[in-house]
N, C-alpha and C positions, 0 to 999 in steps of 0.2 A: 525483142523478148528472148530471154535465155531458154534454151531447150532443156529437155529432161536430162540429157547427158551433162550439160553445164552445171546444173544444180548438184548432180551426184559427184562431179569432180571436185566441187567446193566442199560439200558437206560429208560425203561418205569416207570411210577409212580406205586405206590403200588396197585392202584385200577385196573390197567390194567393187563389182563392175556393173556396167549398165545392163548386161545380159542377165546378171543375177537379180538385179532390182526388178526386171521385167517379170520375174517369176512370183513376186510378192503380190498377193491378191489385193485389189483396190477395194476399199470398203466404201459402202454407201451409207447414207444416214439411216436407212431402215435396218441396218445390221446384216443384210444379205450380202453374199459374195457375188460380185458382178460376173457375168458370163464371160468366158474368154473370147477374144476377138476371132472372128471367122476368117478362114484362109481362102485363097483363090480356088481350091478344089471344091469347097463347100458351096461356092456361089453357083447359082443356076445359069446355064449358058443362054437360057431364053431371056431376051431383053424385056419381054412384056411382063415378067414377074415383078411384082412390087418389092422395093427395097426393105420395107419393114418386116418381111418374112424371115430375114437373116437371123435375128436372135431367137427365133422360135425354139430351137433345141434347148437353149438355156432356160427359157421360160417354162418348159415342160419339166425341168428338174425340180423336185420339191425342195423348198427351203428347209434348213435344219430347224429343229424346235428351238424356240427362244431360250429355253433353259440350258441347251447344250453349248451355246456360245456365251462368252463373257459379256458382262455389261460394260459401259463406257468407263474408262479410267477417270479418276477423281482429281480435283484440284490441279488441273493443268495450269502452270504459271511460268512466267519468264523470271529466271533467277538473276541473270546478268546479261548486259548488252555492252559490247565494245564496238570499236570502229571496224572490226573484221570478224567478230564471232558473237554467237548467241548461245546461252545455256538455258534449257527449259527443264522442268521437273514435273512429276505427277505422282499420284498415289494409286495403288492397285484398285481395280474395280470391286464393287461390293459382291458381285457374283462372278466366280472364276470359270463357270461352265462344268458340266459333268465330266468331261474328258480331260480336264486340267488345262492350265495356262501354258502356252508355248513361248510367249513373249509379247513384245510390243513393236509396232511399226510406226515410225515417226515420218510424217509427210509435210511437204511445203507446197504452197501455191502462191505464185507471184501475183501481186496486185494487178488486176486487169486481165489475168489469164484464167482459164477454166480447168486446166489440168493440174492434178495433185501429183507431185514427184516424191517418191519415197527417199528418205535419207538413208535408211538401212535396208538392204535387199532382203534380209532374213529377219524374222522376229528375234528380238534380243531381250534378255531378262534383266533389264535395267529400268530404273525410274528417274534417271537424269541423263541428259545427253547434251553435248556441246557441238554445235555446228561451226566450223572454222572456215577460213579463207573466203569469207563473204566480202562483197564489194561495197564500198562506201556509196550510200544512196539507195541500196536495195530495200524494198518494202514488200513483205510477204506475210501470208497467214500460215499458221501452224496447227496441225492436228495430230493426235496419237490414237492408235487403235490397239485394243487387246485382241490377241489371236490365240485360238485353241485348235485342236485337231478337227473340230467340227466347223471351223470357219472363224471369220473375224466379226467382232461385235461392233456396236455403234461407236463412232469416233467421239473424242472430246476435242473441241475446237476452241482456240483462243478467240475471245470476243473482238479484240483489236489487232490490227496487223503490227508486226515487228518492223521497226525502221532502223536500218543500219546507218548511223550518222556519226559525225565527228563528235568525240567526247571533249567537252570544254572543262579545263581545270581553272578555277577562278584564280586571278593573279594575287600574289602575296609578296610582300617585301620584307626582308630580314635585315635590320640595321645592325651592323657590328657593334659590340659592346662599347668600344672606345669612341664611337660616334653618337652615343645616346646622350652625351653631355656636350657642352660647347667645345668645338674643335679649334684649338688655339695654335696659330702659326705666326712666325715672325716675318717681317717684310723681307722679301727676297727669297724666302724658302719656297719649295715646291709643294703643291697640294695635289694629292693623288688619292681619290676616294673610289673604292670598289664596293658597290652595293649589290648584293645578290638578290635575285627575285625568282619567283616560280610562276608558272602558267603554261597551259597547253591549249591550243598551239601557241607559238611564240607571240607574246603580247607586244604592244607598241609602248615604248618608254620615252618620256620627255622630261626635261628639266626646266625650272624657272628660278630666277634670283630675285628675292623680295617681290614676288608676284609678277615679274616681267621676264621676257625672253632673255636668254644668255647672250653676252657679248661674244660673238664667235671669234673675234680677234684676240680675245684674252683667254677664253675658256674653250676647251675641246672636250667632246663627249664621244665615247665609243660604247655601243650597246651590242652585246652578244645574245645568245639564246638564254643565258641564265644570270647575267649580271650587266650592270651599266657602270662605266668608269668615267668620272669627272676629273679633268686634269687641268691644272694651272701651272705653267712652268716657273714663273716668278711672281709670288703673291704680293699684292699691294693692299693698302688699307681700304681702298674702295671695293676690294673683293669681299669684305666682311658682309655678313647678313645671313638671311635664311634661304637655303637652297632646298627646293622641294622636287622630289622625284615622283612622277605619276606613271603608273603602269596600267594600260587599258587593254581590254580584250572582250569583244562581243558585248559591249554595253556595261561590262563590269570594270571596276578600277580599284587600285590601291595606291595610297599616297604615303610618303615618308618625308619628314622635314629634318634637315641637318643645319645646325647653327655653326657658322665659321666666324672666327674673330682673328683678324690679322693685326698684330701689334708691333711696336718698335719702342726703342728707349725714349724716356720722357725728356722734355726740355729741362733746363736748370731753373731753380727758383728765380722769379723776376727781379728781386732785389733783396739786400740784406743790410741791416744797420746795427750799430752798437748802441744799445739803449743806455746802459749804465755800467760803471765800474766801481766796486766797493770792496775794500779788503782784498781778499784773494779770489774774488768772484767777478764775473762779467755777464751781463744780460744781453741776449741777442733777439732780433725779430726779423722775419723774412716773409715774403709773399709767395704763394704757390705758383708753379709754372703755368704758362699759358697753354702748353701742349702736354698732356699726360701720356701720350703714346698710344691713344685709342683704348686705354684700359685704366683701371683705378690704380692709384699709387699705393705702394706698400709702406711708404713712410719716407723719412729723410735721414741722411747720414751727415752728422756734424763733425767737423775736424778743426783742430787748432795747430798753430805752428809758432814756435818761439823765433823771434826776429834774429837771435844769435845763430841758430842752427838752420833755420828755414825748412826743417823736416815737419811733415804733416802727420798728426796722430789722430785717430778716430776716438771721439769721446761719446758719441751717441749713434746708434744704428736703428733703422726702421722706427724712427721717432715720429709720431703723428702730429703733435701740435706744431704751430709755426712760431712759438716763442720758447726760449729755454734759458737757463742759468748755468754757466760753466763754473765749476768750483775747483778748488785745490790748485790754483795758479801760483806760480813761484814769485815771491816778492822780489822786485827789482827787475823783472823781465817784462818784455813787451810782446803782445800776442796779436796775430791775425787769425781770423776765423773764416771758414767757408762751409757751404751747405750743398749737398747733392740731392736730387730727387731719385726715387727708386720705384720701379714696377717689376713685372714678371721678367722683363728682358734684362734687367740689371740697373746700374746707376746711370744717371744722365752723363752725356759725353763731357759736359763742362759743369762748373759749380759757380755759385754766387759767392763773391769774396768781399769781406768788409774793407771799406776804403781807409778807415782810421784804425790805429793800433790801440789796444787796451794796455795801458801802462799800470803795472802793479807796483805802487810806490811804497817806500819804507816810511812809516809814520811812527812818531813817538806816542805811545799810548799812556795817558795819564788817567788814573781812576778818579773820577769826581762823583762820589756818591751823592745822590740827591737826598735832601731832607724829606722826611715823610712823617706823617702822623700815625702813630700806632693805632690800629683799629681794634675796637673791643668786639670780639667774636662771641661773647657770652650769649647764650640762648636757652630759653626754657624748653623742656622736652616737647617734641611734636612728632607724631607718627607719619612718616611718608608712605608707608605701605601698611594698611590695616590687616587684621586677622580675617580669614575667610571661613565661612561655615564648612564643615567637613564631615563626611560619612566614612566610617571605618568598619572593617570586618574583625570579629573577635579573634584574638590570637595573633594578629599581624600588627607589629609596631607601626605607629603613625607619628607624624610630626606636624606642628603648627608653626607658621612663620609670620613675622612682621618686621618692619624697619622703623627705626626711630632716629631722630636727629636732635642733639642737645650739646651744650657746652656750658659748664664742664660735663664730663661723662656722667650719665645718670645711673642710678641704681635701678635694677630691673626686678620686679616682683611678679610672680605668676600666681593666679588664684583660680580655684574651681568653685563655682556657685558662691562667689564672694568669700571663700575660705582660703587662707594662705596654704600653699602646698610645698613651700620650701622645705627641703630636708626629707621629703617623702621619697624613698628609693624607687618607687614606681615611675617617677618623673626625673628627667634629666634636662636641665636648662642651660643653654649656651647663649653668649652674647659676644659678637665679634664684628668690628667695623660697622656698628649700628644695626646689624642684623640679629634679631632675637629669635631663638629656636627653642621650642618645647617638645621633647620626645616623650611619648607615652608608650611604655613597654608592654607589649602584649595586652592590649585593652580588652575589657569585657563590657557587657551592657551596663554594668554598674558605673563605668567610667564616663558614660554619656552625661552631658551637662553643658553649662556655659563657662567658658574659660576666658580669663581676663589677663592681659599683660599691662602692667603699670610701670611707667618710667618716672623717676623722681630725682631732681637735683635742687640746688639752693634757689633756683629761679622759679621753680614751679613743678608741676607734675602733669602727666597726661596718661590716658589709658585707652585701650581698644579691647573688644571682646568678640567672641564667635561662639557658635553652637557646634558641639561635637556629638554625633550620633553613632553609637556602636551597635550594629545589628547584623544578624546572620544574613548571608547572601541567599538569593532565590534557590540556588542549587543545594543549599543545606536544608 
């Protein structure tokens, strides 16, 4: 058990000493000041005198009136606890005493001990105090007493003891931005992932690959106080997958997953063949590669080479289908063709090459027009798009539309309520490529009615109609 001097060395300020703290009166629950300890001179030399007679002088001293001493401080509470310090606060008492308040005395009592040890040897006019340099594992009670010239009032005591224990900071993992999406590396490249984490005390970190333990012969891990580093000297395609970091501390844990994809150049298309040659064109077909390099293809690159020069020229890049037609070949020349596969790593190391040449031959072209029977395209009018009912606002021009098909070209007549409106300046009729339009300029409610579009040619006639309603809007 720590003695009184030990508590004062931890909690008191450097200017306070054990001798000074001994001068602070110890408060009792009744609010009375305890009698000072008797000295050796006051003890009776007669051994037959009973010991309980020693505090008699203190008992004869009258206690101060209750209204002279302050009442107990209010709202004593712990504000903060760390692994080496405690901060407590309180509010002034309701009654300060007739002679005025001199300050407060804060005291500690270790769990299991009976003695209260003062933290400050003299009353201090503060309502918050921090006790520092406490040892991990300490457990003690706290009380505070208001003191006036008339004495100390009753103490305010915390209901529960304060326990100085290790502060645990829950583990957290911060994934760098470039690792929040799939991390792509090429075969043979180095993988070096540094993942920061937080937690106090130092948490335990572990890694898994696709839910299994890491292969220590290929992957090395170094874990420090604030990060964990996963290192692969030369990546292989088998290193692809989901790597999960788990950080654990006192039953708490945090996890973070990182997807790694190790890729390489794809294989070449399996085969290629010349399908057809016509005019200045050649048709090709090929099959996809068996190995795409552990990632999707970006497409194919198609090249041609003239037999005379042997030089290859690219005609298609990142082309996705597996068939194509090559045009603009030169008459009289013979061509070879080849196809590369392409992914994020680039073009395949080799290409599929056609076995046969495409010969672009010179041919005499003789026009042989075929006889044909002239077709009669005459047709009676028919509307392919009818008029639609329409509602318009007064003062705002509106248009009516319909479409008609006929041969020969029909004559278009517009009517309102079965009356011909041709020549009326209020209306403007247009007909172009079979689309008939009637524009009504700044209509009024009087222009409401049934509008008809009639198309007439020598083979017949057809008509469509609609209803137009001109009315003021709700806001008007």
